[in-house]
C-alpha positions in Angstrom: 25.1 -23.9 -43.9 26.1 -27.6 -43.7 23.4 -29.8 -42.3 23.7 -32.8 -39.9 22.4 -36.2 -40.9 23.0 -38.0 -37.6 23.3 -37.0 -33.9 25.1 -39.1 -31.3 22.3 -40.4 -29.1 23.7 -43.1 -26.8 25.8 -42.3 -23.7 28.8 -44.1 -25.3 28.4 -42.3 -28.6 28.3 -38.9 -26.9 31.1 -39.7 -24.5 33.3 -40.8 -27.5 32.6 -37.5 -29.2 33.7 -35.6 -26.2 36.9 -37.7 -25.8 37.8 -37.0 -29.4 37.3 -33.3 -28.9 39.5 -33.5 -25.8 42.2 -35.1 -27.9 42.1 -32.2 -30.3 42.5 -29.7 -27.4 45.5 -31.7 -26.2 47.1 -31.3 -29.7 46.4 -27.6 -29.6 48.3 -27.3 -26.3 51.3 -29.2 -27.7 51.4 -26.6 -30.6 51.0 -23.8 -28.1 54.1 -24.9 -26.1 56.2 -24.8 -29.3 54.6 -21.6 -30.5 55.4 -19.6 -27.4 59.1 -20.6 -27.7 59.5 -18.6 -30.9 56.6 -16.0 -30.6 55.3 -13.6 -27.9 53.4 -15.6 -25.3 50.3 -13.4 -25.5 50.0 -14.0 -29.2 50.6 -17.8 -28.7 47.9 -17.9 -26.0 45.4 -16.0 -28.3 46.0 -18.6 -31.0 45.5 -21.4 -28.5 42.2 -20.0 -27.3 41.0 -19.6 -30.8 41.9 -23.2 -31.8 40.4 -24.6 -28.6 37.2 -22.6 -29.0 36.9 -23.8 -32.6 37.4 -27.4 -31.8 35.3 -27.5 -28.6 32.4 -25.7 -30.4 32.7 -28.0 -33.4 32.3 -31.0 -31.1 29.4 -29.6 -29.1 27.4 -28.5 -32.1 27.4 -32.1 -33.3 26.2 -33.3 -30.0 23.6 -30.6 -29.7 21.3 -30.8 -26.6 22.6 -30.0 -23.1 26.3 -30.0 -24.1 25.6 -27.2 -26.5 23.2 -25.5 -24.0 26.1 -25.2 -21.6 28.2 -23.5 -24.3 25.3 -21.1 -24.9 25.1 -20.3 -21.1 28.9 -19.8 -20.9 28.8 -17.4 -23.9 27.0 -14.9 -21.6 29.8 -15.1 -19.1 31.9 -12.4 -20.8 34.0 -11.7 -17.8 35.0 -15.3 -17.2 35.8 -16.7 -20.7 38.5 -15.4 -23.1 36.9 -13.5 -26.0 37.6 -16.3 -28.5 35.3 -18.6 -26.6 32.6 -15.9 -26.1 32.5 -15.2 -29.8 32.4 -18.9 -30.8 30.0 -20.1 -28.1 27.6 -17.2 -28.8 26.8 -19.0 -32.1 24.9 -21.5 -29.9 22.3 -18.9 -29.2 20.7 -19.1 -32.6 23.1 -20.2 -35.3 24.1 -23.9 -35.3 24.2 -26.5 -38.1 20.6 -27.8 -38.5 19.3 -31.3 -39.0 19.2 -32.3 -42.7 15.7 -32.3 -44.3 15.5 -36.2 -44.4 16.3 -36.4 -40.6 13.8 -33.6 -39.9 11.0 -35.5 -41.6 12.0 -38.8 -39.9 12.1 -37.0 -36.5 8.8 -35.2 -37.0 7.0 -38.5 -37.9 8.5 -40.2 -34.9 7.2 -37.4 -32.6 3.8 -36.7 -34.2 3.0 -40.0 -35.9 2.4 -38.2 -39.1 4.4 -36.5 -41.8 4.3 -32.7 -41.6 2.8 -32.6 -45.1 -0.2 -34.4 -43.7 -0.7 -31.7 -41.0 0.2 -28.3 -42.7 -0.7 -27.0 -46.1 3.0 -26.4 -46.7 6.1 -27.2 -44.7 9.7 -26.2 -45.4 12.0 -29.1 -44.3 15.0 -26.7 -44.3 15.4 -25.0 -41.0 15.1 -21.2 -40.7 16.8 -21.2 -37.2 18.7 -23.8 -35.2 19.8 -23.6 -31.6 20.8 -26.0 -28.8 17.7 -28.0 -28.1 15.6 -27.6 -31.2 15.3 -26.0 -34.6 12.5 -24.0 -36.3 10.8 -24.5 -39.6 8.3 -22.4 -41.5 4.9 -23.8 -42.3 1.5 -22.6 -43.5 -2.0 -23.7 -42.5 -5.3 -22.1 -43.4 -3.4 -19.2 -44.9 -1.5 -18.4 -41.6 2.3 -18.6 -41.5 3.5 -20.7 -38.7 6.8 -21.5 -36.9 7.3 -25.2 -36.1 9.9 -26.0 -33.4 11.2 -29.6 -33.5 13.3 -31.0 -30.7 16.5 -32.8 -31.6 16.5 -36.6 -31.3 17.7 -38.0 -28.0 18.1 -34.6 -26.2 15.6 -35.3 -23.4 17.1 -38.8 -22.8 20.7 -37.6 -22.6 20.3 -34.8 -20.0 21.7 -36.7 -17.0 24.6 -38.3 -18.9 25.5 -35.0 -20.6 25.5 -33.2 -17.2 27.7 -35.9 -15.7 30.2 -35.2 -18.5 30.3 -31.5 -18.1 30.1 -31.5 -14.3 34.0 -31.7 -13.8 34.3 -28.6 -16.0 31.8 -26.7 -14.0 33.4 -27.8 -10.7 36.8 -26.6 -11.9 35.5 -23.3 -13.4 33.4 -22.3 -10.4 35.7 -23.8 -7.7 32.8 -25.9 -6.3 33.7 -28.2 -3.4 31.9 -29.9 -0.5 29.2 -32.5 -0.2 26.3 -30.1 -0.8 27.4 -29.3 -4.4 24.8 -31.7 -5.8 22.0 -29.2 -5.0 23.3 -26.9 -7.8 23.5 -29.7 -10.4 20.0 -30.9 -9.4 18.6 -27.4 -9.9 20.2 -27.2 -13.4 19.1 -30.7 -14.3 15.5 -30.0 -13.2 15.3 -26.9 -15.4 16.9 -28.6 -18.4 14.3 -31.4 -18.1 11.6 -28.8 -18.1 13.0 -27.2 -21.2 12.6 -30.4 -23.1 8.9 -30.7 -22.2 7.3 -28.7 -25.0 3.8 -29.0 -23.7 5.0 -27.3 -20.4 6.6 -24.6 -22.5 3.3 -23.9 -24.3 1.5 -23.6 -21.0 4.2 -21.3 -19.6 4.3 -19.2 -22.8 0.5 -18.7 -22.8 0.5 -17.7 -19.1 3.3 -15.1 -19.5 1.8 -13.7 -22.7 -1.5 -13.1 -21.0 0.1 -11.8 -17.7 2.4 -9.4 -19.6 0.0 -8.3 -22.4 -0.4 -4.8 -20.8 3.3 -4.0 -21.1 4.0 -1.5 -23.9 6.0 -2.4 -27.0 6.3 -6.1 -26.4 4.7 -8.9 -28.5 4.2 -12.6 -28.1 3.3 -15.3 -30.6 0.1 -17.4 -30.3 0.6 -21.1 -29.6 -1.4 -24.0 -31.1 -1.7 -27.0 -28.8 -3.6 -29.1 -31.3 -0.6 -28.8 -33.6 2.0 -29.5 -30.9 3.3 -32.4 -28.8 5.9 -33.0 -26.1 8.7 -32.5 -28.7 7.0 -30.2 -31.3 5.7 -26.7 -30.9 3.6 -24.9 -33.4 3.2 -21.1 -33.0 2.8 -17.9 -35.0 5.7 -17.1 -37.3 6.9 -13.7 -35.9 8.6 -11.4 -38.4 11.7 -9.7 -37.1 15.4 -9.8 -36.7 17.4 -11.2 -33.8 18.2 -8.6 -31.1 22.0 -9.0 -31.7 21.6 -8.4 -35.4 19.6 -5.2 -34.6 22.1 -3.9 -32.0 25.0 -4.5 -34.5 23.9 -1.6 -36.7 21.3 0.5 -34.8 22.1 4.1 -34.3 18.6 5.3 -33.5 18.6 6.1 -29.8 14.8 6.4 -29.6 14.4 2.8 -30.8 17.1 1.6 -28.4 15.3 3.3 -25.5 11.9 2.0 -26.5 13.2 -1.6 -26.7 15.2 -1.2 -23.6 12.3 0.0 -21.6 10.1 -2.8 -22.9 12.8 -5.4 -22.0 13.4 -3.9 -18.5 9.6 -3.6 -17.7 9.1 -7.2 -18.9 11.7 -8.6 -16.5 10.8 -6.4 -13.5 7.1 -7.2 -13.8 7.8 -10.9 -13.9 10.3 -10.8 -11.0 8.4 -8.4 -8.7 4.8 -9.1 -9.5 4.7 -12.7 -10.9 7.6 -14.0 -8.8 8.4 -16.2 -11.9 10.8 -15.2 -14.6 12.0 -16.0 -18.1 15.4 -17.2 -17.0 17.1 -17.5 -20.4 17.7 -13.9 -21.5 20.0 -14.3 -24.5 19.7 -12.5 -27.9 18.4 -15.6 -29.7 15.2 -15.5 -27.6 14.2 -12.0 -28.7 13.4 -10.5 -32.0 12.9 -6.8 -33.0 9.9 -6.0 -35.2 10.0 -3.5 -38.1 8.4 -0.9 -35.8 10.9 -1.5 -33.0 8.8 -3.6 -30.8 10.3 -6.5 -28.8 9.2 -10.0 -29.6 9.7 -12.5 -26.7 10.1 -16.2 -27.6 10.9 -19.5 -25.9 9.5 -19.8 -22.4 10.9 -23.3 -21.7 13.2 -22.0 -18.9 11.0 -20.3 -16.3 12.3 -19.8 -12.7 9.9 -19.5 -9.8 11.3 -17.2 -7.0 10.2 -18.2 -3.5 9.8 -15.4 -0.9 12.5 -16.8 1.3 15.0 -16.0 -1.5 13.2 -12.9 -3.0 13.0 -10.9 0.2 16.6 -11.0 1.4 17.9 -10.8 -2.2 16.2 -7.5 -3.0 16.7 -6.1 0.5 20.4 -6.1 -0.5 19.5 -3.8 -3.4 18.9 -1.0 -1.0 22.1 1.1 -0.3 21.4 1.6 3.5 21.1 -2.2 3.9 24.3 -2.9 2.1 26.1 -0.3 4.2 24.8 -1.6 7.5 27.5 -4.2 8.2 25.6 -6.3 10.7 22.4 -6.3 8.7 24.3 -7.1 5.5 26.0 -10.1 7.1 22.7 -11.4 8.4 21.3 -11.4 4.9 24.4 -13.2 3.5 23.6 -16.0 6.0 19.9 -16.1 4.9 21.1 -16.4 1.2 23.5 -19.2 2.2 26.5 -17.1 1.0 28.0 -17.3 4.4 28.1 -20.7 6.1 28.1 -21.8 9.7 31.2 -23.8 9.0 33.2 -21.0 7.4 36.6 -20.1 8.9 37.3 -16.6 10.0 39.3 -16.0 6.8 36.4 -17.2 4.7 33.9 -15.1 6.5 35.9 -11.9 6.0 36.8 -12.7 2.4 33.3 -13.5 1.2 31.7 -10.6 3.2 34.1 -8.2 1.6 33.7 -9.8 -1.9 29.9 -9.7 -1.9 29.9 -6.2 -0.4 32.0 -5.0 -3.4 30.0 -7.0 -5.9 26.5 -6.0 -4.7 27.4 -2.3 -4.2 28.3 -2.3 -7.9 25.8 -4.7 -9.3 22.7 -3.1 -7.7 23.5 0.4 -8.9 20.6 0.6 -11.4 18.2 0.0 -8.4 19.6 3.0 -6.6 18.2 5.5 -9.1 14.8 6.4 -10.6 16.4 6.0 -14.1 19.6 4.4 -15.4 21.8 4.7 -18.4 22.6 1.2 -19.6 24.9 2.5 -22.3 27.4 3.5 -19.6 30.6 1.8 -20.6 32.3 2.6 -17.2 29.6 0.7 -15.2 29.9 -2.4 -17.4 33.7 -2.1 -17.5 33.7 -2.2 -13.7 31.6 -5.4 -13.7 33.9 -7.0 -16.2 37.0 -6.0 -14.2 35.5 -7.3 -11.0 34.6 -10.6 -12.6 38.1 -11.0 -14.1 39.8 -10.1 -10.9 38.0 -12.6 -8.8 38.3 -15.3 -11.5 42.1 -15.0 -11.1 42.1 -14.6 -7.3 44.4 -17.1 -5.7 42.7 -16.6 -2.3 39.3 -17.5 -3.9 40.8 -20.7 -5.4 41.8 -21.9 -2.0 38.3 -21.5 -0.5 35.1 -23.5 -0.9 33.2 -21.9 -3.8 30.1 -24.0 -2.9 28.0 -21.3 -1.4 24.8 -19.4 -2.1 21.2 -20.6 -2.4 20.5 -22.9 -5.4 18.1 -20.1 -6.6 21.2 -17.9 -7.4 22.0 -20.0 -10.4 19.1 -18.9 -12.6 18.4 -15.5 -10.9 22.0 -14.4 -11.4 21.9 -15.8 -14.9 18.8 -13.8 -15.5 20.3 -10.5 -14.3 23.6 -11.0 -16.1 21.8 -11.8 -19.3 19.5 -8.8 -18.9 22.3 -6.4 -18.1 24.2 -7.6 -21.2 21.2 -7.2 -23.4 20.5 -3.7 -22.1 24.2 -2.7 -22.6 24.1 -4.1 -26.2 21.0 -2.0 -26.9 22.8 1.1 -25.4 19.5 1.9 -23.8 19.4 5.3 -21.9 17.1 6.9 -19.3 15.4 3.6 -18.4 12.7 4.1 -15.7 13.7 1.4 -13.1 10.4 1.1 -11.3 8.1 1.7 -14.3 6.5 -1.8 -13.6 4.8 -0.2 -10.5 2.7 2.0 -12.7 1.0 -1.0 -14.3 -2.5 -1.7 -13.2 
C-alpha cells in the first residue's frame, strides 16, 4: 500500500485539501448531468456515487484525523448512505494508507524524545494496521511481541477546526436546526478530544479489561504505561484477524454463536452494570483468535451513561411501556425527543415516528433469546431508515431533538446490531449478563 510522507497540519492546509476535494465532486456532477442524458438515470447516479465516494475518501484519507473518523462513523450508517459510500468509507475502519517509515520515526521521536530503536529490542517502521487517528507497528522487547500505536501528527490540534469544516455536512444530513444544536457538536468534540489522549485510553482499557475479565470467550491485551505517552500506546500484540475478515468466509455456526454471545454479553454488562460503554463498535476494533475468541481493542471512546438518560431509555425497551401512549409520550419528553415548543404537527409526527422505530429496534429485548441472523428484522430497520431519510415531512421539521447522550448510545447499538448481523449469530441469550457474579 502506498505510504504518506506528509499530513496537512494547519487549518489552512486542511481547508485547502477539502476545497480541492469539493472541486472534484463538482466535476463529477457535471459529468453526471451529461451521462443521464444518454444513459438510464439510475446507472448514471450509481456512477456519480462511486466517483464521489472515491474522491471524497481519497481526500479524507490524506487528512486523516477527525475528517477520516467522520467517514468511519458514517460507514456504519448503512441505511443513510448509498452503498458506494458505505463500501469506500468502511476502509477507514482499519485500512488506510499509513505514514511512511521516515515520518513514523520522526513522529515517534517527537512524541517520546527517543528513537523506537532505543526503547524496543526491535521495531518495524512499516505499519501493520492504519486507521483514522493512529497506526500500529510491531515491536519486540524482552522476548515479548508488542503492538505500538502512534498517533498521526497534528490530529489532536486540528479537532475543533476539522469539526467546523464537517459541521455543515452533518447539519444538512441530519436536518439539525435551532440554537441548541451546539450541544451535539460539543458532545462529539469532547469525545474526540478524549480519543486523542492515549494515557486516558490506557486507563480506560485497563479498567474495562479488569471489570469484564469474567465474561466468557473474550480477551484483552495488556497495556504498558512505561512504554507509552499521550500520543503513543504500547500493548500486547494480539494474534487474530479482523472481525469483518472472519465474517466474510465463516460458515461455522457454532463459532458465530460463541463470538456473538461474547460480544453481546460484553456490551450488555458494560451498559447495565458499569453504566459506561465502549462506544466505537466497528469491525476494526475487534479481532477473532484462532480458537474463535473475541479480542477487544481500542478503548479511547468510552461513553458514561447517566441515570437520567439510562432509566427512561431502557424503560422504552419494555413492550407494555411502548404501547401505553401517555406513558410513552412522557418518556419522549424526558429524553428530549419531544419539546415544549413543538407544534401539534411535530408532536404527532415525532411520537408516531419514534413509536414505529422503538417498537422495531427494541425487539431483541422482548425475548429471552434472539436470532441476529434474521434478514427480515435488519431489512425492516434499513427500510425504516431509508424511508425517514427521504421523508419530505421530516425535512420540514426541526431535527434538533433528543438528549445529547443519544449520539453515542445510538451509535453503540447500531454498531453492535450490525456486528451481530455480520456474524449471523443465533440463539443469543439477551439477559445472560445477569448471571454474572
